[in-house]
N, C-alpha and C positions, 0 to 999 in steps of 0.2 A: 050737474057737471059737464062741460062741454068736451067733445070727443078731441083728442089728441089730432093735430094736423097730419093728414095724409098726403105730402106732396108728389110722392111715388107713385100713387094708385094707379093701377093700370099699366104702369112701366114694366118691361119684361127685363130682368137683370141675370147675370150668370156670375156665379163666384166660383172660380178654380181654386182648388185647395180647401175647400169650406168644411171638411170633416172636422178640422179642430183650429186653434191658433188663432192668428191674426184673419184667416179666412172666414171662419166661423163668426168672429166679431163683426166681419164685413157684412155678411149674410144677415145678420142679427140688426145691424143698423138700418139696411136697407128695407128689412122687414117692419121695423119700428115707423120708417117712412111710408107703409103700404104697399109696397113694391110686390110684385111676383118675382120670387128668387129660385133660380135652379140651382142647387147646391151640388157641386160636382167635386168628385175625388176619387181616389182608390179606395179607401176602407169603407166597407158595407158590414152590416148585420149577417149578410147572407153568404159572405165568402172571405176575401181577403182582407186583412187589417195591416197596415202599416206597423211593422215591429209587434204585432200583436195588440196593440193599443185597444182601449175600449171606444174610442170616438169614431162616430161613422157619419156618413153622407146623411143617413134617414135621422139621425139625432138632430143634426143640423136643420134640416127641412122642419121637423116638428117644432124646433126653437124659433123659427121663422114664424110658423103659425101662431106660436105662443106671444110673439112680439107684436103681432098686428098685421102681418103680411101673409101672403100665399107662398107656401114653401113646397119644393118638389126635389126629390133626390135623383142624382144621376151618376151612376159609378162610370168615370173615365181616367186614364191614365193620360194626362196632358203633354206628355213626350211622345204620344203614339199618334202619328198624323191619320193614320185610318180609323182610329177610334175618335178622334176629333171631327173629321168629316160627318162620321155616322151621328154624333152629338149635335153638330150643327143642323144635319138634316132633320132630326128630331125636334130640335128646337123650332124650325122655321115651320115645320108641317103642323105642330102643336099649339105654338104661342104666337109665330110670326117673327119679324125681325127684333132683336133685342135691343134696347136702350142703351144698357150698360153691361160692359164685360169687364170683369176683373180678374187677374192673374195673381192669386196669391200662393201659387203651388211652390213648394220649397222642401227637396230632399237632401239639401247640403248639410242639414244637422243631424241625420238619422244615425244612431249609435252613440252620440254624444251624450255623456252623462252629468255634464257641468262642469267636468274638469279634463277629461280625455275624449278623445275622438274614437271613432270606430276600429281604427287601426291602431289604439292603444297608445298613441302619441298625445302629450298635454296640447290643450288649445294654445297655438301660437308658436308652437315649436318650428324651429327653422326648416324650410323645404328641403333642404340637403340632408336632412337627418330621418327624412319619414317618406313613405311611400306616395306616390302621386296619384294613387286610387282616388282619395276624396275630391282630386279636382274635377273628374268627369261629372259626378253627380252634381256639384256646384254650378257648374256651366249649363248641363241638360236641364236640370230642374229650375233653374233661373232665366237667363236669357232665351235659352232654347224654348221651353215651354211658353214664354211669353209670346215670342215670335209665333210659334205653332199655333196657339190659341187665338192669337189675332189674326192669323192667315186664315183660319177657318170660320171665323165670324165676321170679318171686316166685309167680305163680299155680301152679305145679308144687310149690312149697315150704309154701305156707300150709296146703292139705290135711293135709300131714304133721305140722304144728305145731312144726317144727324147721327148722334150717339157719342158715347164715352167709353173709352177703354183705359182702364188703369192697370199699371203694371207695379206691384207692391215689391218694394225692395229696402235698401237702406243708404242714404246719402251722408257718406262721412266727410263730404266738401273737403276732400284732399287729404284727410287724416287717415293714416293707418287703421283698419278695424281690428288689429289684433292677431289675424290668422291669415296666410296668404290666401289660401283656397276660398275662405268665406269672403275675403275682400275683392278676390278676382270675380267671383260669382255675382256679388252685388254690383260692382262696376260693370260689368258687361250687361245686367239686366237695366241698369241706369242708361246705358248708351243705347241700346235695343229700343227703348221706349221714346229716345229722342229721334232716332232714324226713322221708326215707324210713324212718329207726329209728322215729320216732314212729308211723308208719303201720302198719309190719310188727310191731313188739313185741306188740300183742294178739293176733297169729296166731303167737307163738313163733318167729319169724325174727329174728335179731339182724343187724343193720347197724353197720358201724362204719369209721371212716376209718383209714387205716394211713399214717403218715409216716416213710419212711426216710430216711437223711442224703443225703450227696453221693455218689451210687453211681458205682461203677466199670462203667459200662456201655460197651457197643460204641461208641456214640456219644462217649462223654466220653474213651475210649481214642484213638479217630479224631481227635478235637479237640486231642490232647496234653495232657490234662487228667488223665490217670490218677493222678499223683503227687498231685494235691491231693483225690483222691477219698478218702473215709473208710471205705467198705465194699464189698463184692461184693454182687450182686444175691441171692446166696443167704441172705444175712442176713434179707431181707424174706421170701424163701421158708419159713425156717424160723420165722419170726414167725407167719406164716399157718398153717402147720401146728401150732404150738403152741395157738394159738388154737382152731382147730378141733376140736382133742383136749381141749380143756378142759371138763368136765362144767358148769362153771358160767360159760359163756359169756355166757348172757344178761345177767350182770353188766356186761359191756361194750356193751351195745346203746345206740348213740346217741353212744359216745365217740370221741375223736380220740386215738389211739393211737401211740406212738412205737417204733418196731423197738428201738430201743436200751433203752428201759424194759423191753419185753416180755423181751428177752434175759435181764435180771437178774430178772425175775419168774419165767421158766419155766426159766432155767439153759442156754439154747442159745448157741451160738457162732457166729461168722462162719467162713467157710471155713478160714481159718488158725488157728482155735483161739481167737481172742481176741473181746472184746466191746467193740466200739467204742462210745463215747458218743454223746449226742445231738449231732448236727450243728447248729451256731448259725450262720445266714447272717450275713455281714459288712456 
């Protein structure tokens, strides 16, 4: 039996928010393609874990190894610029310039139980009937984290004149996303990706926004919503791997890309062999 293709063998990839969810799925997809993946996030076996959850960056790195890549854990808060510069220095010193940087960090859903937000209000409650407290993490862990992460690593990529930066979010294509803070957080991340793309395109670095569907993450399962989800986290991972292996990747610079569309373009499937279509929010 021939070995599975490893189009990203030797490529250094960074995935922010890899402890769980879509970030971990992306790390696994890159690992399948043979990449060296630095799995970063806040949750570690040896200290802090987001909301006390079980998933860690060490788990993600081991899963990358099992998938066929090389996995390395790194504990980092991607809203902390000092920590990010220490991270970029570590990557450059140990691995050299990264080929792929993915920001899938998102803390806007922390405390959400599937029905109510951390402040006790239902998802989608009118803004004038609730605290503004959830707005800050939605912006900080979305657009700010993406911008800060790109700011830390882009200077390593521009001298090479190549590379891919992916901002993971959700593009509702003008439809309301059900909750004002969630909606604004995702819209800001999308716009940040477009503006970063304009700045980095002249240097050969591609920035794209990636929109998965309703993903069957650990949080979604814990909230009892697994049956409503349309895809697994690996679907997004295979999308990023396909993009990273595309010699015409610069054609996507500044684009908002949908995992479902990329599956049909590149021919990959989800974990169960299917190709789920675009998720349309109700």
